[in-house]
N, C-alpha and C positions, 0 to 999 in steps of 0.2 A: 738525587743520587748523582746526577751529570754535574751540578754546581761544587759539589764536591773534588770531583777529579778535575775540572776546568779549572777552577779559581787558583790552586795551590800550582797548576802546572803553567799558567801564566807568571805566577812569581817566581817558579823555578826556572823558566825560559829567561823571565829578567835577570836573576841572578848570575847566570850563566852565560850573560852577554850575548844573546841569540838575536840577531838582526831583528829590527823592529817591526820591518816590513813582513818578518813571519809572525811576529806578537800580535800586532793589533788585530788580525781577524780573529785570533783567538780572545783576544778580550771583547771585542764588538760581540763575538756569541755568548760569552759568559756574562756580559752586561744584558743584555737580551733575556736571557735566561732568569737574570735577576728580577728585571722587572716583572716577568710571568709570576714569579714567586710572591713577587710584593702584590698580585691582584689576588693571590691565594690567600695572603693574611689579611686583606682587606673585608674578607668574610665576617670577621670577628664584630665588626661595627654592625649596629641594627640598620643605619644607614646606607650602608652600601652593599650589604649581602645580597638583596635580591638582586641588583645590577649584575652581581659576579654570577651568581646563579643563572641568570637568562642567559648571559654570554656564554658558559658552558653548556647550558643547554641548546642553543643555537649553533653552537659548534659541534654539539654531537650529533644532531638533527641535518646539518648541511653536507656531510661526509660523504652521502649517497649522491647528492647534486654534483660535489664536486668532483668525484669519481666520471659520471658522465659528462662532464663540462670539460676535464683532463680530455678523456677519450677523443672528443670532438676537436679540441684545440690540437693534439697530436696529429690526428687525422688532416685536419686542413694545412697542417703548419708541414706534412711530409709531403702533400699534395703539391705546396708550392715549390715545395726544394725541386721536386722532380721536374716539375715544368721549367722552374727559370735555369736550373741546369742545362738544359736543352739549348740554351742562348750561346752556348760555348762554340768559336767559330762562326756565329751567326752575325752579318752586320745588314742592319737597316740604313735606309736612307734618312739618317738623321746624324745632328754630330754626334760623334762619340760611338754610333753604333749600338749593339743590342748589348744591356748589363746582365752580371749575375750579380742580382743583387742581394742573394741568400746561398752564402758560401757552404753551410755547415748545417746538421740538424739541429743544433743547439739554436743559431742563429734562427733558422726556421720556425722553430719552437716559439721564442720570444717575436718575432714577426707576427705570427697568428697568435699571441697570446695581446700584443699590444693592438692589434686589429680589435679584439672583442674590449677592450678599454676605448677605443674610440681614436687610436692613433692610426689614420689612415696614410700611408705613404704609396700613394698611386701612381707617381712620374714614372717609373719603369714600366709599367705594365703597356703603355705605349709602344713601347721599343722593343717589345719582346717579341719572340716567334711565335709563341703561343698566346697573343694577345686576346683572343676572344675567351679562349679558355680559362686564362687568369680572371677575366673580368666576372665569367659564368661563377667560377669558385669564390671569388669575392662577393658575389651576391648571396650565394648560398651560405657563405661563412656570417655575413650578417644576418640572414633571416634567423640561423640557427641561434645566433648570439641573442637576436630579440625574443627567440622561443624561450630559450633558456632563462634567460633573466625576468623573461614576464612570468614564467612559470613559479619563479620565488618568488 
């Protein structure tokens, strides 16, 4: 149903000559939905039907894990944001002083999520006011990630 709305909407936006910067995100979303629909139609072939069914079953089974994982990532991200925002007005004896490397909650969420994927940007930890707490939180976050990933 969503493709029935989005596809003509992008065409109408193009006809009305809306700026391309506004049309392209809709086109990208529409393209992604079309490819998901393509997977749906692959179920009619005997060679691809079991694979598509497996993907559907795995997606249904993983939703509880993703909910718990999301809560963990949100909690760690919020903790990082609170600890890093304590650096405002703090200057340590290093070049440039302490940095606030997380400025908003979406950045904190993405920082925490990237840590679960193995992107460890730990350079700002040592210049922080609460560097010991940041390191403890980092270790707890990596343990949570290891346990959560090994459980699945």
